[in-house]
C-alpha positions in Angstrom: 20.3 29.1 50.4 19.2 32.5 49.0 18.0 33.0 45.4 21.3 34.6 44.2 23.4 31.7 45.6 21.0 29.2 43.7 21.5 31.1 40.5 25.2 31.3 40.9 25.4 27.5 41.7 23.3 26.8 38.6 25.6 28.8 36.4 28.7 27.1 37.8 27.2 23.7 37.2 25.9 24.6 33.8 29.2 26.1 32.7 31.2 23.1 34.0 29.0 20.8 31.9 29.5 22.9 28.8 33.3 23.2 29.5 33.7 19.5 29.9 31.8 18.7 26.7 33.6 21.4 24.7 36.9 20.3 26.1 36.1 16.7 25.0 35.3 17.8 21.5 38.5 19.8 21.2 40.6 17.2 22.8 39.3 14.5 20.4 39.5 16.7 17.3 42.8 18.4 18.2 44.6 15.1 19.1 43.4 13.6 15.8 44.9 16.5 13.9 48.0 16.7 16.0 48.9 13.0 16.1 47.6 11.5 12.9 49.9 11.6 9.8 48.9 14.4 7.4 48.6 11.9 4.6 45.9 10.1 6.5 44.0 13.3 7.4 44.1 14.8 3.8 41.2 12.8 2.4 39.0 13.7 5.4 40.0 17.3 6.2 40.5 19.6 3.3 42.4 22.3 5.2 45.3 19.8 5.5 46.0 20.2 1.8 46.4 24.0 2.0 48.7 24.3 5.0 52.2 23.0 5.8 52.4 19.9 7.9 53.8 22.0 10.7 50.9 24.4 10.6 48.4 21.5 10.6 50.1 20.0 13.7 50.2 23.4 15.4 46.4 23.8 14.8 45.8 20.4 16.4 48.1 21.2 19.4 46.4 24.6 19.9 43.1 22.7 20.2 44.5 20.2 22.6 46.1 22.9 24.8 42.8 24.9 24.6 40.8 21.9 25.7 43.1 21.5 28.7 42.9 25.2 29.4 39.1 24.9 29.6 39.3 22.5 32.5 42.6 22.5 34.4 43.0 26.1 35.6 39.5 26.2 37.0 39.5 22.7 38.4 42.8 23.2 40.2 41.9 26.9 41.0 45.4 27.9 39.9 45.2 30.9 37.6 41.5 30.2 36.7 41.5 33.3 34.5 43.2 31.1 32.0 39.9 29.2 31.5 38.0 32.0 29.8 41.2 33.0 27.9 41.4 29.4 26.6 37.8 29.7 25.5 38.6 32.9 23.6 41.6 31.2 22.0 39.4 28.3 20.8 36.7 30.7 19.6 39.4 32.4 17.5 40.5 29.1 16.0 36.9 28.3 15.1 36.4 31.8 13.6 39.5 31.1 11.4 38.0 27.7 10.5 34.7 29.3 9.4 36.7 31.8 7.3 38.7 29.0 5.8 35.5 27.1 4.8 33.9 30.1 3.2 37.1 31.1 1.3 37.4 27.5 -0.1 33.7 27.3 -1.2 32.8 25.0 1.7 30.1 27.1 3.4 28.3 23.9 4.4 31.4 22.9 6.4 31.3 26.1 8.4 28.4 25.2 10.6 30.1 22.9 13.1 33.1 25.2 13.8 30.6 28.1 14.0 28.6 26.3 16.7 31.8 25.3 18.6 33.0 28.9 18.4 29.7 30.2 19.8 29.9 27.7 22.6 33.5 28.8 23.4 32.3 32.4 23.4 29.6 31.5 25.9 32.1 29.8 28.2 34.4 32.8 28.0 31.5 35.2 28.9 30.2 32.9 31.6 33.6 32.5 33.3 34.5 36.2 32.9 31.1 37.7 33.9 28.4 35.4 35.2 30.2 32.7 37.3 34.0 33.4 37.6 36.1 30.9 39.5 38.3 32.4 42.2 41.9 31.3 42.6 42.9 29.1 45.5 44.1 31.1 48.5 47.9 30.9 48.7 49.4 30.6 52.2 51.3 33.7 53.2 54.8 32.9 54.0 56.6 35.1 56.5 60.3 35.7 56.4 60.8 34.0 59.8 59.4 30.7 58.3 62.6 30.1 56.3 
């Protein structure tokens, strides 16, 4: 195996590890927000008190869908370009979370979303530039096969 192939394989493995861990974080957090009653979340998550229940649930669902997007398209090799796009979407959600915390005088609460956002940006960069995953080859169907 040449040096370039070793580097590429290392990047793929490293990115998969990061993707899985990041997806787990967003799946746990997003499903909590999406499926726990707002009244139960309110004492623990201040943003719940500033947004409508529908907006809160949509934020949770966006994190769940983003988590699935970090894994499934690349794992199945069906539209793997969706993986870095999901990472960019999650990065955007985390940027908005950081802005929320600063606007509400909770700068100390912005660290965790900032780190998750940076990790999501890393995954997007890695899957766009450093170690993209190619789509599965689709069989070519000829008109005489029907």
